[in-house]
DRENBALUM-610239 format. One record per residue: x negated, y, z of N, C-alpha, C in turn; residue in three letters. Coordinates in steps of 0.05 Angstrom, whole numbers, padded with zeros to 5 digits. Layout:
BEGIN
R       nx       ny       nz      cax      cay      caz       cx       cy       cz   voro
R        X        Y        Z        X        Y        Z        X        Y        Z    ALA
...
//
This chain:
BEGIN
R       nx       ny       nz      cax      cay      caz       cx       cy       cz   voro
R   -02121    04406    01723   -02101    04388    01710   -02074    04400    01712    MET
R   -02059    04399    01690   -02032    04410    01690   -02013    04392    01704    SER
R   -01994    04403    01720   -01975    04387    01734   -01956    04373    01715    SER
R   -01953    04384    01690   -01935    04372    01671   -01945    04345    01661    SER
R   -01971    04339    01665   -01982    04314    01656   -01981    04292    01677    SER
R   -01973    04299    01701   -01971    04280    01723   -01942    04273    01729    LEU
R   -01937    04247    01731   -01910    04239    01740   -01906    04245    01769    LYS
R   -01881    04248    01777   -01874    04254    01804   -01859    04231    01816    VAL
R   -01867    04222    01840   -01854    04200    01854   -01844    04211    01881    ALA
R   -01820    04202    01888   -01808    04207    01914   -01807    04180    01928    LEU
R   -01820    04179    01952   -01820    04154    01968   -01806    04160    01995    VAL
R   -01784    04147    01999   -01769    04152    02024   -01781    04135    02047    THR
R   -01775    04145    02071   -01784    04131    02096   -01814    04124    02093    ALA
R   -01830    04145    02088   -01858    04140    02080   -01879    04153    02098    SER
R   -01871    04159    02123   -01891    04172    02141   -01907    04151    02156    SER
R   -01901    04125    02152   -01916    04104    02166   -01911    04078    02152    ALA
R   -01926    04057    02160   -01920    04030    02151   -01921    04026    02121    GLY
R   -01903    04010    02111   -01903    04003    02083   -01898    04028    02065    LEU
R   -01880    04046    02074   -01875    04070    02058   -01900    04087    02054    GLY
R   -01916    04090    02075   -01941    04105    02073   -01960    04091    02054    ALA
R   -01962    04064    02056   -01980    04049    02038   -01972    04053    02009    ALA
R   -01946    04053    02004   -01936    04057    01976   -01944    04085    01967    ILE
R   -01939    04105    01983   -01946    04132    01976   -01975    04135    01969    ALA
R   -01992    04122    01985   -02021    04124    01980   -02030    04109    01955    LYS
R   -02017    04087    01948   -02023    04072    01924   -02015    04089    01899    VAL
R   -01993    04103    01901   -01983    04119    01878   -01999    04145    01876    LEU
R   -02012    04154    01897   -02024    04180    01898   -02046    04184    01878    ALA
R   -02060    04163    01870   -02082    04166    01852   -02073    04175    01824    ALA
R   -02049    04168    01817   -02039    04173    01790   -02015    04191    01788    ASN
R   -02003    04199    01811   -01978    04214    01810   -01979    04236    01831    MET
R   -01961    04255    01828   -01954    04273    01849   -01933    04260    01866    ARG
R   -01935    04262    01892   -01919    04246    01910   -01905    04263    01932    VAL
R   -01879    04259    01934   -01864    04270    01957   -01859    04248    01977    ILE
R   -01868    04252    02001   -01861    04232    02022   -01838    04243    02038    ILE
R   -01823    04225    02050   -01799    04232    02065   -01801    04221    02094    ASN
R   -01793    04237    02113   -01793    04229    02141   -01767    04238    02154    TYR
R   -01760    04225    02176   -01736    04232    02190   -01740    04249    02214    SER
R   -01763    04246    02228   -01767    04262    02253   -01796    04269    02258    SER
R   -01815    04253    02251   -01843    04257    02259   -01859    04271    02237    ASP
R   -01858    04298    02238   -01872    04314    02218   -01903    04310    02219    ALA
R   -01913    04305    02243   -01942    04302    02246   -01952    04277    02231    GLN
R   -01937    04255    02233   -01945    04231    02219   -01944    04236    02188    ARG
R   -01923    04250    02180   -01921    04256    02151   -01945    04273    02142    ALA
R   -01953    04292    02158   -01976    04308    02151   -02002    04292    02148    GLU
R   -02004    04272    02165   -02028    04254    02165   -02028    04238    02138    LEU
R   -02005    04229    02130   -02003    04214    02104   -02011    04233    02081    VAL
R   -02001    04257    02082   -02009    04277    02061   -02039    04281    02060    GLN
R   -02052    04283    02083   -02081    04286    02084   -02095    04262    02072    GLU
R   -02084    04238    02078   -02097    04214    02067   -02093    04212    02037    GLU
R   -02070    04221    02027   -02066    04221    01998   -02084    04241    01985    MET
R   -02088    04264    01997   -02106    04284    01986   -02135    04274    01985    SER
R   -02143    04258    02004   -02170    04247    02004   -02173    04227    01982    SER
R   -02152    04213    01975   -02152    04194    01953   -02154    04208    01926    ILE
R   -02137    04228    01922   -02134    04241    01896   -02154    04263    01892    ALA
R   -02165    04274    01914   -02184    04295    01911   -02173    04322    01903    GLY
R   -02147    04326    01907   -02135    04351    01899   -02110    04357    01916    SER
R   -02108    04381    01926   -02085    04389    01942   -02064    04404    01925    GLU
R   -02071    04413    01901   -02052    04427    01884   -02060    04424    01855    SER
R   -02040    04429    01838   -02044    04428    01809   -02031    04453    01797    VAL
R   -02037    04459    01772   -02025    04482    01759   -02003    04473    01740    LEU
R   -01981    04488    01740   -01960    04483    01721   -01967    04496    01694    ASN
R   -01949    04493    01675   -01955    04504    01648   -01958    04534    01648    ASP
R   -01947    04548    01668   -01950    04577    01670   -01974    04586    01686    GLN
R   -01990    04566    01694   -02014    04572    01709   -02009    04577    01739    GLY
R   -01986    04570    01748   -01979    04573    01777   -01985    04547    01792    GLU
R   -01994    04551    01817   -02001    04528    01833   -01976    04513    01843    LYS
R   -01977    04487    01841   -01956    04470    01852   -01969    04449    01869    GLN
R   -01956    04439    01890   -01968    04419    01907   -01972    04392    01893    PRO
R   -01994    04379    01899   -01998    04352    01889   -01982    04333    01907    ARG
R   -01981    04339    01933   -01966    04323    01952   -01951    04341    01972    PHE
R   -01928    04331    01981   -01913    04346    02001   -01895    04327    02016    ALA
R   -01884    04337    02038   -01866    04321    02055   -01840    04336    02058    ALA
R   -01818    04321    02058   -01791    04332    02062   -01776    04316    02082    ILE
R   -01765    04330    02102   -01749    04316    02122   -01721    04311    02112    ARG
R   -01711    04286    02116   -01683    04279    02108   -01675    04254    02123    ALA
R   -01650    04254    02132   -01638    04230    02145   -01624    04214    02123    ASP
R   -01633    04190    02118   -01622    04174    02097   -01595    04163    02103    LEU
R   -01586    04166    02127   -01558    04158    02134   -01539    04180    02128    ALA
R   -01549    04203    02120   -01532    04227    02115   -01533    04233    02085    ASN
R   -01510    04230    02072   -01509    04234    02043   -01516    04262    02035    ARG
R   -01509    04282    02051   -01517    04309    02045   -01547    04313    02046    ALA
R   -01560    04299    02064   -01589    04301    02066   -01602    04288    02042    ASP
R   -01590    04266    02032   -01601    04253    02008   -01599    04271    01984    ILE
R   -01577    04285    01982   -01574    04304    01960   -01594    04326    01962    LYS
R   -01598    04337    01986   -01618    04358    01991   -01646    04348    01985    LYS
R   -01652    04323    01992   -01679    04312    01988   -01686    04312    01958    LEU
R   -01667    04303    01942   -01672    04302    01913   -01675    04330    01902    VAL
R   -01657    04348    01910   -01657    04375    01900   -01683    04389    01907    ALA
R   -01693    04386    01932   -01717    04399    01940   -01741    04387    01926    GLU
R   -01741    04361    01921   -01763    04348    01906   -01765    04361    01878    THR
R   -01743    04362    01864   -01744    04373    01837   -01751    04402    01836    VAL
R   -01740    04417    01856   -01746    04446    01858   -01776    04450    01862    SER
R   -01788    04434    01879   -01816    04437    01886   -01835    04427    01865    MET
R   -01828    04405    01852   -01846    04391    01834   -01839    04395    01804    MET
R   -01814    04403    01799   -01806    04409    01771   -01796    04385    01755    GLY
R   -01799    04361    01766   -01790    04337    01752   -01789    04314    01773    ARG
R   -01777    04291    01764   -01776    04268    01781   -01777    04243    01762    LEU
R   -01797    04226    01765   -01801    04204    01748   -01797    04177    01761    ASP
R   -01804    04175    01787   -01803    04150    01802   -01790    04155    01829    VAL
R   -01771    04138    01837   -01761    04139    01864   -01765    04111    01876    VAL
R   -01779    04111    01899   -01782    04087    01915   -01765    04090    01940    VAL
R   -01743    04075    01940   -01723    04077    01961   -01729    04056    01983    SER
R   -01744    04065    02003   -01756    04048    02022   -01741    04047    02049    ASN
R   -01719    04061    02051   -01705    04062    02077   -01692    04035    02084    GLY
R   -01692    04029    02109   -01680    04004    02119   -01674    04006    02149    GLY
R   -01656    03989    02158   -01650    03990    02187   -01642    03962    02196    TRP
R   -01649    03956    02221   -01639    03932    02233   -01641    03934    02264    THR
R   -01630    03915    02277   -01634    03912    02306   -01640    03882    02310    ARG
R   -01660    03876    02325   -01668    03848    02328   -01648    03833    02345    ILE
R   -01637    03812    02333   -01618    03794    02347   -01628    03766    02343    ARG
R   -01619    03747    02360   -01625    03719    02356   -01609    03709    02332    LYS
R   -01623    03701    02311   -01609    03696    02286   -01589    03674    02288    PHE
R   -01594    03653    02303   -01577    03630    02304   -01555    03632    02326    ASP
R   -01553    03655    02338   -01532    03659    02359   -01510    03677    02347    ASP
R   -01487    03665    02340   -01466    03680    02328   -01457    03703    02346    LEU
R   -01455    03699    02372   -01446    03719    02390   -01463    03744    02389    ASP
R   -01488    03742    02383   -01506    03765    02381   -01503    03779    02354    GLN
R   -01489    03768    02335   -01488    03778    02308   -01461    03788    02299    ASN
R   -01444    03795    02318   -01417    03805    02311   -01413    03834    02321    VAL
R   -01435    03847    02327   -01432    03875    02336   -01425    03893    02312    ASP
R   -01403    03906    02314   -01393    03922    02291   -01412    03945    02284    GLU
R   -01425    03956    02304   -01444    03978    02299   -01468    03969    02283    GLU
R   -01477    03944    02289   -01499    03933    02274   -01492    03930    02245    ASP
R   -01468    03919    02240   -01459    03914    02212   -01456    03941    02197    TRP
R   -01443    03960    02210   -01439    03986    02197   -01465    04000    02191    ASP
R   -01483    04000    02210   -01508    04015    02206   -01525    04001    02185    ARG
R   -01526    03974    02186   -01541    03959    02166   -01531    03965    02138    CYS
R   -01504    03965    02135   -01493    03969    02109   -01498    03998    02099    TYR
R   -01496    04017    02118   -01500    04045    02111   -01528    04050    02100    GLU
R   -01548    04038    02114   -01576    04044    02106   -01586    04024    02085    ILE
R   -01580    03999    02089   -01592    03978    02071   -01578    03976    02044    ASN
R   -01554    03987    02042   -01540    03985    02016   -01533    04014    02006    VAL
R   -01517    04028    02021   -01506    04053    02011   -01527    04075    02007    LYS
R   -01547    04076    02024   -01567    04097    02021   -01582    04095    01995    SER
R   -01587    04070    01986   -01600    04066    01960   -01582    04074    01937    HIS
R   -01557    04067    01939   -01537    04074    01919   -01535    04104    01916    LEU
R   -01532    04118    01939   -01529    04147    01938   -01554    04161    01928    TYR
R   -01578    04150    01935   -01603    04162    01925   -01606    04160    01895    LEU
R   -01599    04137    01884   -01600    04134    01855   -01580    04152    01842    LEU
R   -01556    04154    01853   -01536    04171    01841   -01545    04200    01840    HIS
R   -01558    04210    01861   -01568    04237    01861   -01592    04241    01842    GLU
R   -01608    04221    01840   -01633    04223    01823   -01628    04217    01794    ALA
R   -01605    04206    01788   -01600    04195    01761   -01606    04214    01738    ARG
R   -01596    04238    01740   -01600    04256    01717   -01629    04262    01712    VAL
R   -01645    04263    01733   -01674    04269    01730   -01689    04244    01720    HIS
R   -01682    04221    01731   -01695    04196    01722   -01687    04190    01693    LEU
R   -01663    04196    01686   -01654    04191    01658   -01670    04208    01639    ASP
R   -01674    04233    01646   -01690    04251    01628   -01718    04242    01626    ALA
R   -01729    04230    01647   -01757    04221    01648   -01761    04193    01638    ALA
R   -01738    04179    01632   -01740    04150    01627   -01755    04137    01650    GLN
R   -01745    04142    01674   -01759    04135    01698   -01751    04109    01711    GLY
R   -01761    04106    01736   -01759    04080    01750   -01748    04085    01778    SER
R   -01731    04066    01787   -01720    04067    01814   -01726    04040    01826    PHE
R   -01741    04039    01848   -01749    04014    01861   -01739    04015    01890    VAL
R   -01724    03995    01898   -01716    03993    01926   -01732    03971    01940    THR
R   -01736    03976    01966   -01750    03956    01982   -01729    03940    01997    VAL
R   -01726    03915    01989   -01707    03897    02002   -01722    03879    02022    ALA
R   -01716    03853    02022   -01729    03835    02041   -01725    03806    02033    SER
R   -01744    03789    02040   -01740    03761    02036   -01716    03751    02051    VAL
R   -01708    03766    02072   -01684    03758    02087   -01659    03759    02069    ALA
R   -01660    03774    02048   -01638    03775    02029   -01638    03752    02009    GLY
R   -01660    03737    02009   -01663    03714    01991   -01658    03688    02005    VAL
R   -01669    03686    02029   -01667    03663    02046   -01656    03671    02073    LYS
R   -01635    03658    02084   -01624    03666    02110   -01646    03666    02131    PRO
R   -01653    03689    02140   -01675    03693    02159   -01676    03722    02167    SER
R   -01695    03728    02184   -01699    03756    02191   -01690    03764    02218    GLY
R   -01686    03790    02222   -01681    03801    02248   -01652    03797    02258    SER
R   -01633    03793    02239   -01605    03790    02247   -01589    03781    02222    SER
R   -01566    03771    02227   -01548    03763    02205   -01539    03789    02189    ILE
R   -01531    03810    02203   -01523    03834    02188   -01546    03844    02170    PRO
R   -01570    03843    02179   -01593    03851    02163   -01596    03833    02139    TYR
R   -01595    03807    02143   -01599    03788    02121   -01577    03791    02100    SER
R   -01552    03794    02109   -01530    03796    02090   -01531    03822    02074    VAL
R   -01538    03844    02087   -01539    03870    02073   -01563    03872    02054    THR
R   -01585    03858    02061   -01607    03857    02043   -01600    03840    02018    LYS
R   -01585    03819    02021   -01575    03804    01998   -01557    03822    01981    ALA
R   -01541    03838    01993   -01523    03856    01978   -01540    03877    01964    ALA
R   -01561    03886    01976   -01579    03906    01963   -01592    03894    01938    GLN
R   -01601    03869    01940   -01613    03856    01917   -01593    03853    01894    ILE
R   -01569    03845    01900   -01549    03841    01879   -01541    03869    01868    HIS
R   -01540    03889    01885   -01534    03916    01876   -01554    03926    01855    MET
R   -01579    03919    01859   -01600    03926    01840   -01593    03916    01812    VAL
R   -01584    03891    01810   -01576    03880    01784   -01553    03896    01772    LYS
R   -01533    03902    01789   -01510    03918    01780   -01519    03945    01770    CYS
R   -01536    03959    01785   -01544    03986    01778   -01562    03986    01753    LEU
R   -01577    03965    01749   -01593    03963    01724   -01575    03964    01700    ALA
R   -01551    03951    01702   -01531    03953    01681   -01520    03981    01678    HIS
R   -01515    03994    01701   -01500    04019    01702   -01516    04043    01692    ALA
R   -01543    04042    01695   -01559    04066    01689   -01578    04062    01666    VAL
R   -01578    04038    01654   -01595    04034    01630   -01583    04049    01606    GLY
R   -01598    04053    01585   -01625    04041    01580   -01648    04058    01589    PRO
R   -01644    04082    01599   -01667    04100    01604   -01679    04096    01632    ASN
R   -01663    04085    01650   -01673    04081    01678   -01676    04052    01684    ILE
R   -01699    04045    01695   -01705    04017    01703   -01700    04015    01733    ARG
R   -01686    03994    01742   -01679    03991    01770   -01689    03963    01779    VAL
R   -01706    03962    01799   -01717    03937    01809   -01719    03938    01839    ASN
R   -01724    03915    01851   -01729    03914    01880   -01753    03896    01886    SER
R   -01765    03901    01909   -01786    03884    01919   -01777    03873    01946    VAL
R   -01782    03847    01951   -01773    03835    01976   -01797    03823    01991    SER
R   -01807    03838    02010   -01829    03828    02026   -01819    03808    02047    PRO
R   -01838    03790    02055   -01834    03775    02079   -01841    03793    02103    GLY
R   -01845    03780    02126   -01854    03796    02150   -01880    03809    02144    ILE
R   -01882    03835    02151   -01906    03850    02149   -01915    03858    02176    LEU
R   -01941    03857    02182   -01950    03863    02209   -01955    03893    02212    LEU
R   -01933    03908    02207   -01932    03937    02213   -01924    03940    02242    THR
R   -01922    03965    02251   -01913    03969    02279   -01886    03957    02283    ASP
R   -01869    03958    02262   -01842    03947    02265   -01843    03917    02266    TRP
R   -01859    03904    02248   -01860    03875    02247   -01871    03863    02273    GLY
R   -01888    03878    02286   -01900    03867    02311   -01880    03868    02335    ARG
R   -01856    03878    02330   -01836    03877    02351   -01824    03849    02355    GLN
R   -01827    03832    02335   -01817    03805    02338   -01833    03790    02360    PHE
R   -01820    03772    02375   -01835    03756    02394   -01857    03740    02380    PRO
R   -01878    03735    02395   -01901    03721    02383   -01894    03694    02372    GLU
R   -01876    03680    02386   -01868    03653    02377   -01853    03655    02350    GLU
R   -01838    03676    02347   -01824    03680    02321   -01844    03685    02299    HIS
R   -01863    03702    02304   -01884    03708    02284   -01900    03683    02276    LEU
R   -01907    03667    02296   -01922    03644    02290   -01906    03624    02274    GLN
R   -01881    03620    02281   -01864    03602    02265   -01860    03611    02237    ALA
R   -01857    03637    02233   -01854    03648    02206   -01880    03645    02190    ALA
R   -01902    03649    02203   -01928    03646    02190   -01933    03617    02182    LYS
R   -01926    03598    02200   -01929    03570    02194   -01911    03561    02172    ASP
R   -01889    03575    02168   -01870    03568    02147   -01877    03578    02119    GLY
R   -01899    03593    02117   -01908    03602    02090   -01926    03582    02078    THR
R   -01927    03580    02051   -01945    03562    02038   -01974    03571    02040    LEU
R   -01979    03597    02043   -02006    03607    02044   -02016    03609    02073    LEU
R   -01998    03603    02092   -02005    03604    02121   -02016    03631    02130    LYS
R   -02004    03651    02118   -02010    03679    02126   -01988    03697    02117    ARG
R   -01986    03720    02129   -01966    03740    02121   -01976    03756    02097    PHE
R   -01957    03765    02082   -01963    03785    02061   -01974    03810    02073    ALA
R   -01989    03825    02058   -02000    03850    02068   -01985    03874    02057    THR
R   -01985    03896    02071   -01972    03920    02061   -01985    03929    02035    VAL
R   -02011    03924    02032   -02025    03932    02007   -02015    03916    01983    GLU
R   -02011    03890    01988   -02000    03873    01966   -01972    03883    01958    ASP
R   -01956    03889    01977   -01928    03898    01971   -01929    03925    01957    VAL
R   -01947    03943    01966   -01949    03969    01954   -01958    03966    01924    ALA
R   -01976    03949    01919   -01984    03944    01891   -01962    03933    01874    GLN
R   -01945    03916    01886   -01922    03905    01872   -01902    03927    01865    ALA
R   -01898    03946    01884   -01880    03969    01879   -01891    03985    01856    VAL
R   -01917    03990    01855   -01929    04005    01833   -01925    03991    01807    LYS
R   -01928    03965    01806   -01922    03950    01782   -01894    03954    01772    LEU
R   -01874    03952    01791   -01847    03955    01783   -01841    03984    01774    LEU
R   -01855    04003    01786   -01850    04031    01779   -01861    04038    01751    ALA
R   -01882    04025    01743   -01895    04032    01718   -01889    04014    01694    LEU
R   -01882    03989    01699   -01877    03971    01677   -01852    03979    01662    ASN
R   -01854    03984    01636   -01832    03995    01621   -01812    03974    01611    SER
R   -01818    03948    01617   -01801    03927    01607   -01787    03911    01629    SER
R   -01789    03920    01654   -01777    03906    01676   -01753    03921    01687    LEU
R   -01730    03908    01688   -01707    03920    01701   -01689    03897    01712    THR
R   -01675    03903    01734   -01657    03883    01745   -01671    03860    01759    GLY
R   -01697    03865    01766   -01713    03843    01777   -01718    03847    01807    HIS
R   -01720    03825    01821   -01727    03825    01850   -01753    03810    01853    ASN
R   -01774    03824    01860   -01801    03812    01863   -01806    03805    01892    LEU
R   -01809    03779    01897   -01813    03769    01924   -01842    03767    01931    ILE
R   -01850    03780    01953   -01878    03780    01962   -01878    03769    01991    ILE
R   -01880    03742    01994   -01875    03730    02020   -01894    03707    02027    ASP
R   -01916    03705    02012   -01935    03683    02017   -01923    03655    02015    SER
R   -01901    03653    02000   -01888    03627    01995   -01868    03619    02017    GLY
R   -01859    03638    02033   -01840    03632    02054   -01813    03622    02044    PHE
R   -01804    03634    02022   -01777    03629    02012   -01775    03604    01994    SER
R   -01798    03592    01987   -01797    03569    01969   -01789    03543    01985    ILE
//
């Protein structure tokens, strides 16, 4: 199969959890670059899993040269220079870029209803840097490539940005800003680029299991379906947003009815 016939997706923060699930869902139909910040071994494991799904470790370009079907690139999403390098290396390695899934996020667990715990300036700055600005900078760097491909940019937000909830007030507020930014960016980069977000509820990833058991039970009881969303459901929603040619400026909530 020629590499020119396969779309290329970049999935950030994808060496574990939801990001890894998204990468694996896209792997059957696309060439995928995963991104990690420190754990190269976990990234390699995701690459192996994608290869087992797709059944190919390389493809040929139009000149008959081998190119990777999947690869991993290290980059710190809090560092704008790293974001620039991440996009440049992706395009250099793969020759094109059609889909970006901007999955980076950050928080520190605080007691949501305790104002004293939610005024730490470092929490606010770090949340804003990762939950808002990193997505903006990534789209800015990828724009020329996505524009040429009439591509798609999908950010992973949170139900905490829709309904006051979650790990902290800084997290909730910056996730709301991220969702609104998606609408602004859809205006700024159309008509060739589609920009959307997906907002999961609590997911029982390694990160989600850090919440106290009583918090998890209360959140579960607060859903209409009396269960948490799954990473597989969210990953499929991301694929929908990435491929649907008529969706832009949309925030798709996957939370088992928690926000209603």
